C-alpha distance (Angstrom), angle and dihedral (degrees) to the residues before:
residue distance angle dihedral
M1 . . .
K2 3.68 . .
T3 3.72 90.2 .
R4 3.81 90.5 56.8
I5 3.81 92.0 49.8
A6 3.77 90.7 49.4
A7 3.84 91.5 49.9
A8 3.82 91.5 49.2
T9 3.74 97.7 44.6
A10 3.84 99.9 31.1
R11 3.79 110.3 171.2
I12 3.79 114.7 -109.0
G13 3.80 118.9 -139.7
I14 3.80 103.3 -109.2
A15 3.82 104.4 150.0
G16 3.85 106.5 142.6
V17 3.89 95.0 17.4
L18 3.85 99.0 80.5
I19 3.76 104.7 141.1
A20 3.74 136.1 162.7
V21 3.76 109.5 -110.8
A22 3.81 129.5 -150.4
T23 3.83 118.3 -73.7
T24 3.79 114.4 -115.4
T25 3.81 135.6 -178.2
T26 3.77 127.8 -164.5
G27 3.78 125.0 -122.0
A28 3.76 117.9 -78.0
A29 3.76 91.5 -7.0
A30 3.80 89.5 72.0
G31 3.86 89.2 82.3
L32 3.84 88.7 67.2
A33 3.74 88.8 70.4
R34 3.79 94.6 74.6
N35 3.73 107.8 26.5
S36 3.82 126.2 99.4
N37 3.85 92.0 -104.8
A38 3.84 96.0 53.0
C39 3.84 91.5 107.1
D40 3.82 95.8 41.5
G41 3.81 101.9 135.9
G42 3.75 95.5 3.5
R43 3.84 127.2 -95.9
I44 3.70 130.6 -68.7
A45 3.84 124.8 -139.1
F46 3.75 118.8 -157.5
M47 3.74 143.1 161.2
R48 3.79 130.4 -108.8
E49 3.78 122.8 -161.9
G50 3.78 127.9 -179.7
S51 3.83 135.1 119.4
G52 3.77 93.5 -17.9
P53 3.78 138.1 38.4
P54 3.80 118.9 -51.3
V55 3.79 114.7 -86.4
I56 3.80 127.2 -159.3
Y57 3.76 115.9 -135.0
T58 3.78 134.9 -178.1
M59 3.75 128.2 -150.0
S60 3.78 143.5 171.3
A61 3.86 113.6 -78.6
R62 3.80 85.9 -117.7
G63 3.76 91.8 52.3
G64 3.79 126.9 -101.5
D65 3.76 130.8 71.0
L66 3.79 90.8 85.1
T67 3.77 114.2 -170.4
S68 3.80 123.2 -174.6
V69 3.78 108.4 -140.9
V70 3.83 116.3 171.4
V71 3.83 145.9 -26.4
G72 3.76 104.8 -89.5
H73 3.79 150.2 100.3
A74 3.83 139.8 -107.5
P75 3.87 103.7 7.4
S76 3.77 119.1 -152.4
W77 3.77 120.7 -168.1
S78 3.84 119.3 -138.2
P79 3.84 115.6 -120.8
D80 3.75 92.4 -112.4
G81 3.79 93.5 49.2
R82 3.82 94.6 -122.5
W83 3.77 99.0 107.7
I84 3.81 143.0 34.8
A85 3.80 119.4 -154.7
F86 3.80 117.1 -156.6
D87 3.78 139.9 157.5
D88 3.86 134.6 -115.4
S89 3.84 90.4 -159.2
Q90 3.83 90.6 -97.3
H91 3.74 105.7 45.4
I92 3.87 142.9 24.3
D93 3.68 113.1 -116.3
R94 3.82 136.3 -172.4
M95 3.81 128.7 -147.0
R96 3.74 144.5 162.3
P97 3.74 114.9 -98.2
N98 3.79 89.7 -104.5
G99 3.81 91.8 56.9
S100 3.77 97.6 -102.3
H101 3.80 129.7 123.3
I102 3.73 96.4 35.5
T103 3.88 111.3 -172.2
D104 3.80 128.4 179.9
L105 3.74 106.1 -133.4
T106 3.85 97.2 -174.3
P107 3.82 106.9 41.9
S108 3.80 93.3 143.0
L109 3.86 91.6 63.0
Q110 3.81 107.4 98.3
N111 3.77 132.4 -177.9
V112 3.81 93.1 7.4
S113 3.70 140.4 117.9
T114 3.80 109.7 -125.6
Y115 3.77 127.8 -176.2
D116 3.82 150.7 126.5
P117 3.86 102.7 69.1
A118 3.75 118.8 -166.5
W119 3.90 127.0 -174.8
S120 3.75 122.6 -134.2
P121 3.81 116.0 -121.8
D122 3.79 93.5 -105.4
G123 3.82 91.7 48.4
R124 3.70 95.3 -123.1
W125 3.78 100.9 108.7
I126 3.80 139.8 38.4
A127 3.80 121.0 -153.0
F128 3.79 116.1 -156.4
V129 3.80 144.7 159.9
S130 3.79 125.8 -105.6
A131 3.79 132.2 176.9
P132 3.81 132.6 175.5
S133 3.80 106.8 -98.8
G134 3.76 113.2 -90.4
T135 3.78 95.4 17.1
R136 3.81 137.0 95.3
D137 3.77 94.6 -135.1
A138 3.84 97.9 114.2
A139 3.80 114.1 169.7
L140 3.80 132.4 -176.1
W141 3.80 115.6 -105.2
L142 3.83 136.1 -175.0
V143 3.81 131.9 -147.5
R144 3.75 130.6 173.1
A145 3.86 115.7 -110.8
D146 3.82 88.8 -107.8
G147 3.82 91.8 53.2
S148 3.84 96.2 -102.8
N149 3.79 129.1 125.1
L150 3.81 96.3 30.1
H151 3.88 110.2 -175.6
E152 3.73 145.6 147.5
L153 3.88 113.1 -100.4
I154 3.84 102.3 -171.3
N155 3.79 139.7 -18.2
A156 3.87 102.0 -162.0
P157 3.79 124.2 176.8
G158 3.77 108.1 -71.7
E159 3.82 131.4 20.6
E160 3.79 110.5 -50.3
E161 3.87 114.8 -144.2
H162 3.86 145.2 158.6
P163 3.79 102.2 31.8
S164 3.86 118.6 -161.6
W165 3.82 128.4 -179.8
S166 3.79 129.5 -126.8
P167 3.78 115.5 -117.5
D168 3.84 94.3 -103.3
G169 3.82 92.1 43.5
S170 3.75 94.4 -121.4
R171 3.86 97.1 116.0
I172 3.83 140.7 28.9
A173 3.73 124.7 -143.5
F174 3.90 117.7 -150.4
D175 3.77 139.0 154.4
S176 3.78 123.6 -115.6
F177 3.87 116.6 -144.2
P178 3.77 110.3 -158.6
A179 3.82 125.7 -161.9
T180 3.79 89.1 -113.0
G181 3.84 132.0 8.8
P182 3.83 129.8 36.1
D183 3.69 131.0 -38.2
H184 3.80 120.2 -112.4
V185 3.81 138.4 -162.8
F186 3.73 113.8 -126.2
T187 3.76 134.0 178.4
V188 3.84 126.7 -150.0
R189 3.70 135.6 -174.7
F190 3.83 117.2 -100.9
D191 3.90 89.0 -108.3
G192 3.87 90.9 55.2
T193 3.82 96.7 -104.8
D194 3.81 132.8 115.2
L195 3.82 99.1 39.3
D196 3.84 108.1 -164.8
R197 3.89 127.4 -174.9
I198 3.78 111.2 -145.4
T199 3.80 104.7 177.2
A200 3.81 130.4 71.4
D201 3.84 124.4 -121.5
A202 3.82 92.5 -109.3
L203 3.78 93.0 63.8
D204 3.83 96.6 58.5
A205 3.82 84.0 -156.0
W206 3.84 126.3 -160.5
G207 3.79 142.4 158.6
P208 3.83 104.4 39.8
S209 3.80 125.0 -165.3
W210 3.84 120.9 -170.5
S211 3.75 117.0 -147.2
S212 3.86 131.7 -144.1
Q213 3.79 83.9 -114.4
N214 3.77 93.5 60.3
L215 3.79 97.9 -106.3
I216 3.75 125.3 127.3
A217 3.79 121.9 -142.4
F218 3.86 121.4 -163.7
A219 3.81 142.4 152.6
N220 3.73 126.6 -108.4
G221 3.78 130.7 -145.1
A222 3.79 102.5 48.7
S223 3.82 90.0 172.8
S224 3.81 96.6 34.9
A225 3.81 136.8 91.6
T226 3.76 94.0 -121.1
N227 3.74 126.4 48.5
N228 3.92 130.0 -171.7
I229 3.74 133.7 -173.1
F230 3.79 121.6 -113.7
T231 3.74 137.5 175.2
I232 3.79 129.8 -140.4
R233 3.77 138.4 174.3
P234 3.84 116.6 -107.8
D235 3.86 90.0 -107.3
G236 3.71 91.2 57.8
S237 3.85 95.7 -102.6
H238 3.82 133.4 120.8
L239 3.80 96.4 35.8
R240 3.83 109.8 -170.9
Q241 3.81 131.7 -179.5
L242 3.82 110.9 -139.9
T243 3.82 103.5 -179.2
N244 3.75 140.5 38.8
A245 3.74 107.0 -155.0
P246 3.79 121.5 -165.4
H247 3.74 117.1 -106.9
G248 3.81 112.5 -68.4
V249 3.86 95.0 11.5
T250 3.77 117.7 125.9
L251 3.76 119.4 -144.1
G252 3.77 113.3 -179.6
L253 3.86 150.3 113.9
P254 3.77 95.4 74.3
S255 3.84 121.7 -166.6
F256 3.76 121.5 -168.3
S257 3.87 121.6 -136.2
P258 3.77 111.8 -111.0
D259 3.85 90.4 -100.5
G260 3.84 92.6 48.4
A261 3.86 91.7 -123.0
D262 3.81 97.5 112.1
I263 3.79 140.0 31.9
A264 3.82 128.3 -144.7
F265 3.85 113.4 -159.8
T266 3.78 143.4 163.7
R267 3.75 125.1 -97.8
I268 3.83 117.8 -163.4
N269 3.85 114.5 -169.5
A270 3.82 122.4 -119.7
A271 3.86 91.3 -106.5
F272 3.78 89.0 53.5
T273 3.75 91.6 -133.0
S274 3.86 99.5 118.4
A275 3.76 143.8 10.9
E276 3.82 134.5 -153.1
V277 3.73 134.4 -163.8
F278 3.85 111.4 -119.2
R279 3.76 134.8 -176.8
M280 3.83 135.0 -148.8
T281 3.76 139.7 162.9
V282 3.80 120.6 -90.4
A283 3.79 86.9 -104.1
G284 3.81 91.2 57.5
G285 3.80 96.2 -104.4
H286 3.81 135.8 126.6
V287 3.88 93.1 31.0
H288 3.79 111.6 -174.0
G289 3.76 139.8 153.2
L290 3.77 122.7 -105.2
T291 3.81 98.9 -171.2
P292 3.81 104.9 40.1
G293 3.79 113.9 167.3
Q294 3.80 94.3 11.7
P295 3.84 115.6 137.5
G296 3.75 126.8 -115.5
F297 3.82 129.0 4.1
N298 3.77 111.4 -30.1
S299 3.79 107.9 -171.2
A300 3.79 150.9 123.9
P301 3.82 97.9 68.2
S302 3.85 122.0 -163.1
W303 3.75 117.5 -167.2
G304 3.79 115.0 -141.8
T305 3.80 132.5 -168.0
C306 3.76 122.9 -116.4
R307 3.79 123.7 -111.3
């Protein structure tokens, strides 16, 4: 399944062309931008890909008030809501939510593919993935939010992806994508020690997100036609399936709300021609789309707090 997502949302080389793009709003939802409830539940950043380069958008956590921000990939909202980290395929960048103050945090990384940034709960660190160009040797890296102390955290067997921090910042969850065999979700200490696999082979698990309530959401079936979203405790207990996707439909890339009560996620249709951002409760209820009718592949949500 991960191969299909990679094919559909292939990263476009955009280093050096990061530009703020025009702000837009959608129909009746535009009124949400200025009323007193516009920040109810925070805002969600996501990525849209189609005929041109990938563009990062933000929207109300209820859907609507869509605002295009910048050309980029895989947005990640800082815990205080003041910054969004993203990648341009080669570097990790940081910007204000309105697209201003763009800073390259990894300028010393050369001839690499770099992606999937994730903020630590205290906002001091960003975990991300980096691999030498043309290889499948992705490792987890860390960099401080100001761009200092750049270093590799762990290069485990397989291709590490989708880091997500524990609520106390002591551990990082990620999935490892091997050349053959199933994906697994692992956790590792912040210093790169104590690697622990928490999912079984049968799950073929990928794309973890660690909630403020110490629950990890992920998708199953990385190599299958149909993917569903599950939750699990960090010790591998209390596995629970939240969704029942129709055959061929991909549900994945979950992102918890700041309070851990809800999950935003990506839904790719069975024809693999479009994707939407959806939302549900942590129990799997009240499932509804946040980007209905929007063109292209809308995916990789990151739920930010309101200021």
